[in-house]
C-alpha positions in Angstrom: -103.2 23.2 224.5 -101.5 26.6 224.0 -102.5 27.6 227.6 -101.0 24.4 228.9 -97.7 25.1 227.1 -97.7 28.7 228.4 -98.0 27.4 232.0 -95.3 24.9 231.3 -93.1 27.7 229.9 -93.4 29.7 233.0 -92.8 26.8 235.3 -89.7 25.7 233.4 -88.3 29.3 233.6 -88.9 29.1 237.4 -87.1 25.7 237.6 -83.8 27.4 236.9 -83.9 29.1 240.3 -83.7 27.6 243.8 -85.0 25.4 245.2 -84.6 23.4 241.9 -81.5 25.0 240.2 -82.3 23.1 236.9 -79.9 24.7 234.5 -81.7 23.4 231.4 -85.1 24.6 232.6 -84.8 28.2 231.3 -83.7 27.0 227.9 -86.8 24.8 227.4 -89.1 27.5 228.9 -87.8 30.2 226.6 -88.0 27.9 223.6 -91.6 27.1 224.3 -92.4 30.8 224.8 -90.7 31.7 221.4 -92.7 29.1 219.6 -96.0 30.3 221.2 -95.3 34.0 220.4 -94.4 33.3 216.8 -97.8 31.6 216.1 -100.6 33.9 217.2 -102.1 37.4 216.8 -101.4 40.1 219.4 -104.3 39.5 221.7 -103.6 35.8 222.0 -99.8 36.5 222.4 -100.6 38.9 225.2 -102.8 36.4 227.0 -100.3 33.5 226.7 -97.4 35.7 227.8 -99.5 36.8 230.8 -100.1 33.1 231.7 -96.5 32.2 231.2 -95.3 35.2 233.3 -97.6 34.6 236.2 -96.7 30.9 236.2 -93.1 32.0 236.5 -93.3 34.8 239.0 -95.9 33.5 241.3 -93.9 30.5 242.6 -90.6 32.3 242.2 -91.6 35.2 244.5 -93.7 33.2 247.0 -91.1 34.2 249.6 -92.2 37.8 249.4 -95.4 36.9 251.3 -93.5 35.5 254.3 -95.0 36.9 257.5 -97.1 39.6 255.6 -99.7 37.4 253.9 -100.6 36.5 250.3 -101.7 39.9 248.9 -98.3 41.6 248.7 -96.9 38.5 247.1 -99.6 38.3 244.4 -99.4 42.0 243.7 -95.6 41.8 243.2 -96.1 38.7 240.9 -98.7 40.6 238.9 -96.5 43.7 238.6 -93.6 41.6 237.3 -96.0 39.7 235.0 -97.3 42.9 233.5 -93.8 44.0 232.5 -93.0 40.5 231.3 -96.0 40.6 228.9 -94.2 43.3 226.8 -92.5 40.4 225.1 -95.8 39.8 223.3 -95.8 43.2 221.5 -93.4 42.2 218.7 -94.4 39.4 216.4 -91.4 37.2 216.0 -90.7 35.5 212.6 -89.4 32.0 212.7 -86.1 33.2 211.3 -82.7 33.8 212.6 -83.5 37.5 212.7 -86.7 36.7 214.6 -84.8 34.7 217.2 -82.3 37.5 217.7 -85.2 39.9 218.1 -86.8 37.6 220.7 -83.5 37.3 222.6 -82.8 41.0 222.6 -86.4 41.9 223.6 -86.3 39.3 226.4 -83.0 40.8 227.7 -84.2 44.4 227.5 -87.4 43.5 229.4 -85.3 42.0 232.2 -83.2 45.2 232.3 -86.4 47.2 232.4 -87.7 45.2 235.4 -84.2 45.8 237.0 -84.7 49.6 236.7 -88.5 50.3 237.0 -90.7 51.0 238.8 -89.6 52.4 242.2 -86.0 51.8 241.4 -86.6 48.4 239.9 -86.6 44.8 241.1 -84.2 42.6 239.1 -85.1 39.3 240.7 -85.7 36.3 238.5 -83.4 37.0 235.6 -82.3 34.1 233.4 -78.8 35.4 233.5 -78.6 34.4 237.2 -79.1 30.7 236.5 -76.2 29.6 234.3 -73.0 30.0 236.4 -72.4 26.2 236.4 -72.7 26.0 232.6 -71.3 29.3 231.4 -69.0 30.6 234.1 -66.2 31.4 231.5 -68.7 33.4 229.4 -69.9 35.7 232.2 -66.8 38.0 232.2 -67.4 38.7 228.5 -71.1 39.5 228.4 -72.3 39.7 232.0 -75.6 38.7 233.5 -77.6 40.4 230.7 -75.5 38.8 228.0 -76.2 35.3 229.5 -79.9 36.0 229.3 -79.4 37.0 225.6 -77.4 33.8 225.0 -79.9 31.5 226.6 -82.9 33.0 224.9 -81.3 33.1 221.5 -80.1 29.5 221.6 -83.5 28.5 222.7 -85.2 30.2 219.8 -82.6 28.8 217.3 -83.3 25.3 218.6 -87.0 25.8 217.7 -85.9 26.8 214.2 -83.7 23.8 214.0 -81.3 26.3 212.5 -77.7 25.5 211.4 -76.8 28.9 212.9 -77.0 27.4 216.3 -73.9 25.4 215.5 -72.0 28.7 214.8 -73.1 30.1 218.2 -72.1 26.9 220.0 -68.7 26.9 218.1 -68.1 30.5 219.3 -68.7 29.7 222.9 -65.3 28.0 223.5 -63.6 31.2 222.5 -64.3 32.3 226.0 -62.0 29.7 227.3 -59.1 31.2 225.3 -59.5 34.6 226.9 -56.7 35.8 229.2 -56.9 34.3 232.7 -57.3 36.6 235.7 -54.4 36.1 238.1 -54.8 36.8 241.8 -52.7 39.6 243.1 -52.8 38.5 246.7 -54.8 36.8 249.5 -56.7 38.0 252.6 -57.9 35.9 255.4 -61.5 36.7 256.4 -63.9 35.3 258.9 -67.6 35.7 258.5 -69.8 35.5 261.6 -73.3 34.1 261.2 -74.7 34.9 264.6 -78.4 34.1 264.0 -81.4 35.9 265.4 -83.7 35.3 268.4 -86.8 35.1 266.1 -87.4 34.8 262.4 -89.6 37.3 260.7 -90.0 41.1 260.9 -89.6 41.0 264.7 -86.1 39.5 264.5 -84.6 42.5 266.3 -87.4 43.3 268.7 -85.3 42.7 271.8 -82.7 45.4 272.2 -79.2 44.2 271.5 -80.4 40.7 270.8 -78.8 40.2 267.4 -75.7 42.2 268.3 -75.1 40.1 271.4 -75.2 37.0 269.3 -72.6 38.2 266.9 -70.4 39.6 269.7 -70.5 36.4 271.6 -69.8 34.2 268.6 -66.8 36.4 267.6 -65.3 36.4 271.1 -65.5 32.6 271.2 -63.7 32.3 267.8 -60.2 30.9 267.8 -59.6 32.3 264.3 -57.1 35.1 263.7 -58.1 36.5 260.4 -57.1 39.9 258.9 -60.8 40.9 258.9 -63.9 39.8 260.7 -67.2 40.5 258.9 -70.7 40.7 260.4 -74.0 40.7 258.3 -76.5 43.4 257.6 -78.3 44.5 260.8 -75.9 42.7 263.0 -76.0 45.7 265.3 -79.7 46.1 265.8 -79.0 49.2 267.9 -77.2 52.3 266.6 -73.5 51.6 267.6 -72.5 55.2 267.4 -75.2 56.7 269.6 -76.1 53.8 271.9 -73.4 53.3 274.6 -74.3 49.7 275.2 -73.8 48.8 271.5 -70.6 50.8 271.4 -69.3 49.0 274.5 -70.0 45.5 273.1 -68.3 46.3 269.8 -65.4 47.8 271.7 -65.1 44.6 273.7 -64.6 42.6 270.5 -62.0 45.1 269.1 -60.0 45.2 272.3 -60.0 41.4 272.7 -59.4 40.4 269.1 -57.4 43.4 267.9 -58.6 42.7 264.3 -60.5 45.1 262.0 -64.2 44.4 262.1 -66.9 45.2 259.4 -70.3 45.7 261.0 -73.7 45.9 259.4 -75.7 48.4 261.4 -78.7 50.7 261.5 -78.1 54.3 262.4 -80.9 56.4 263.9 -81.2 60.0 262.9 -83.7 62.8 262.9 -84.3 62.5 259.1 -84.7 58.7 259.3 -82.7 55.5 259.8 -79.7 54.5 257.6 -78.6 51.1 256.6 -74.8 51.1 256.9 -71.6 49.1 256.7 -69.0 50.3 259.2 -65.3 49.3 259.1 -63.8 49.6 262.6 -60.0 49.7 263.2 -58.7 47.6 266.2 -58.3 50.9 268.1 -62.1 51.4 267.9 -61.9 54.2 265.4 -64.2 54.1 262.4 -62.0 53.7 259.3 -64.8 54.1 256.8 -68.6 53.9 256.6 -70.8 53.1 253.6 -74.5 54.1 253.6 -76.7 51.9 251.5 -77.8 53.6 248.4 -80.0 51.2 246.5 -82.9 50.8 249.0 -85.5 48.0 248.7 -88.9 49.4 247.8 -91.6 48.3 250.2 -88.9 46.9 252.5 -86.8 49.9 253.4 -89.0 52.6 252.1 -92.7 52.6 251.2 -93.8 54.0 247.8 -97.4 54.9 247.6 -97.6 54.6 251.4 -101.3 55.4 251.8 -102.4 52.8 249.3 -99.8 50.3 250.5 -101.0 50.6 254.1 -104.6 50.0 253.0 -103.6 46.9 251.1 -101.3 45.5 253.8 -101.4 46.9 257.3 -97.9 45.6 257.9 -96.7 48.4 255.7 -97.1 50.8 258.6 -94.2 49.1 260.2 -91.8 49.9 257.4 -89.7 52.9 258.3 -88.4 55.0 255.3 -84.7 54.7 255.3 -82.5 57.5 254.0 -80.2 56.4 251.1 -76.6 57.2 250.7 -75.4 59.2 247.7 -72.0 57.6 246.8 -69.9 54.6 247.1 -67.4 54.3 250.0 -64.4 52.0 249.5 -63.2 50.1 252.6 -59.5 49.1 252.9 -57.8 46.3 254.9 -54.2 45.3 254.7 -53.8 47.4 251.5 -56.7 45.8 249.7 -59.7 47.9 248.7 -63.2 46.4 248.8 -66.8 47.5 248.8 -69.8 46.1 250.6 -73.0 45.3 248.8 -75.9 45.4 251.3 -78.6 42.9 250.5 -80.8 44.4 247.7 -77.8 46.1 246.1 -76.7 42.9 244.4 -79.5 43.3 241.8 -78.6 46.2 239.5 -75.9 45.6 236.9 -74.8 49.2 236.3 -74.9 50.1 240.0 -72.5 47.2 240.9 -70.1 47.9 238.0 -69.7 51.5 239.1 -68.9 50.5 242.7 -66.7 47.5 242.0 -64.3 49.1 239.5 -61.5 49.7 242.1 -62.3 46.8 244.4 -59.9 43.8 244.8 -62.8 41.7 246.3 -66.4 42.2 247.4 -68.4 41.6 250.6 -72.1 40.9 250.5 -73.8 41.7 253.8 -77.4 40.6 254.1 -80.2 39.7 256.6 -82.5 36.9 255.4 -84.3 36.5 258.7 -87.3 38.4 257.4 -88.0 35.7 254.8 -87.9 32.7 257.2 -87.3 29.3 255.6 -88.3 30.3 252.1 -86.1 30.0 249.0 -85.2 33.7 249.1 -81.8 33.2 250.7 -80.8 30.5 248.2 -82.0 32.7 245.3 -80.0 35.6 246.6 -76.9 33.4 246.8 -77.4 32.4 243.2 -77.4 36.1 242.2 -74.2 36.7 244.1 -72.6 33.8 242.4 -73.4 35.3 239.0 -71.9 38.6 240.2 -68.7 36.9 241.2 -68.4 35.2 237.7 -69.3 38.4 235.9 -66.7 40.6 237.7 -64.2 37.8 238.3 -64.0 38.8 242.0 -64.1 36.7 245.1 -67.1 37.6 247.2 -67.4 37.0 251.0 -71.1 36.6 251.8 -72.3 37.0 255.4 -75.9 36.6 256.5 -77.6 36.7 259.9 -79.2 33.3 259.3 -77.5 32.1 256.2 -76.4 31.4 253.6 -73.0 32.7 254.6 -70.4 31.6 252.0 -67.2 32.1 250.2 -67.8 32.6 246.4 -64.7 32.4 244.3 -64.0 34.4 241.2 -65.6 31.8 238.9 -68.8 31.9 240.8 -68.3 28.6 242.6 -69.1 28.1 246.2 -65.9 27.3 248.0 -67.5 26.8 251.3 -70.7 27.8 253.2 -72.3 27.6 256.6 -75.5 25.6 257.3 -78.5 27.9 257.2 -80.1 28.8 260.6 -77.1 27.4 262.5 -74.9 30.1 264.0 -71.2 29.6 263.1 -68.1 31.1 261.7 -66.7 30.7 258.2 -63.0 31.1 257.6 -62.0 32.1 254.1 -58.9 32.8 252.1 -60.1 35.5 249.7 -58.1 36.0 246.5 -57.7 39.6 245.4 -57.7 40.9 241.8 -56.9 44.0 239.9 -57.9 43.3 236.2 -61.4 44.3 235.1 -63.6 42.1 232.9 -65.2 43.1 229.6 -68.6 42.7 231.3 -67.6 45.2 234.0 -67.4 47.9 231.2 -70.5 46.8 229.4 -73.5 48.8 230.5 -77.2 48.2 230.0 -77.1 50.7 227.1 -75.3 48.1 225.0 -78.2 45.7 225.1 -80.7 48.4 224.5 -78.7 49.5 221.5 -78.5 45.9 220.2 -82.3 45.6 220.6 -82.8 48.8 218.6 -80.4 47.6 215.9 -82.2 44.3 215.5 -85.5 46.0 215.5 -84.7 48.5 212.7 -83.1 45.9 210.5 -86.2 43.7 210.5 -87.5 43.2 207.0 -91.2 43.8 207.9 -93.1 45.4 210.7 -92.7 43.4 213.9 -95.7 45.1 215.4 -98.2 43.7 213.0 -101.2 42.1 214.7 
């Protein structure tokens, strides 16, 4: 029966993410996990957490096997499961202190997955799932704090503790916090040009993806203050290649509107994933080089081993990372571009977004086909918008392109896999949230505090 409950726990945690988006699922999943881990000795706790973890990560990350087979998917799920099983090390008392220890440990393990190994992989965090329920709380505690809130409430429910009433009573205080007032507006048009072919060969035909975005922009009747294209929209280096440069110049000369282009630059040391802001004159106003590269996607750790496991790894070129944030500016408003994988790390985003009036998320989801990956990524971006209280303009080659407002709500979006344009009125902001100043160190410190104040050893077998 315990094994069945462990499987159910993992599946309920998964249900909080697309394609289900069941808000209550992570609450029940975490509650079951707390109950299981408070009953058994270490060996049994480890086994049950392993079952729960794999039941969670295997279906959640199924998209990672798109076009590359089942082995990379299973290995990634096992790696995440291995880190998840650290939750079994402490033995949680069925007390309020035990529930807080469970919640802080759960939160720290999510942060650990976000940071390690190979730069981390912060996918599948409970804090991404609660925008519709706790939008007003995100600016106070951030994504990590929402994870703590959900897991602590879940454990307190198991205790049938009266303290849960205190926690629930405190939540409305978030509604009394000062409102964030917009300082201005900017009209933005996102171009979802599509690709010729889904999968890793989406850009195998030279200029194919670029031509799609050029043609779609030229046919637009919109007159925004900024056009934005997705990651890899220019599948040929627009600085070196004369054909790519000419096509982008055609857009600028015709529209006479600033254009943000996601491109890949070719260099002797290796390719770079960049976001380039062009002035209507054709001059490059600013260029950001992606810093937080996706392991196994944009560079290959343990390359020799990886190529033996999955021959497709030979096709992954090691990109060169940037070393600093670059702030773009249009019509007097500063903004940054988050390129695909960069939406995952709390501390990384806070550092970049501190002077930004709004954000742009440029991504290319073509490599994951018709899986749930794009919808899960959009869920993460919604959590970022709520956390930072910033509008985010999301643009993807194949979708989902969307306007996310500062509460994390989807104002409008394009249909996935259908080329189109999305006109947005982006609100700009100056005030920073409490969460934007709250680093991961805070939650690590809270875990340490709860740990050292426990009345007895929590590492007893």
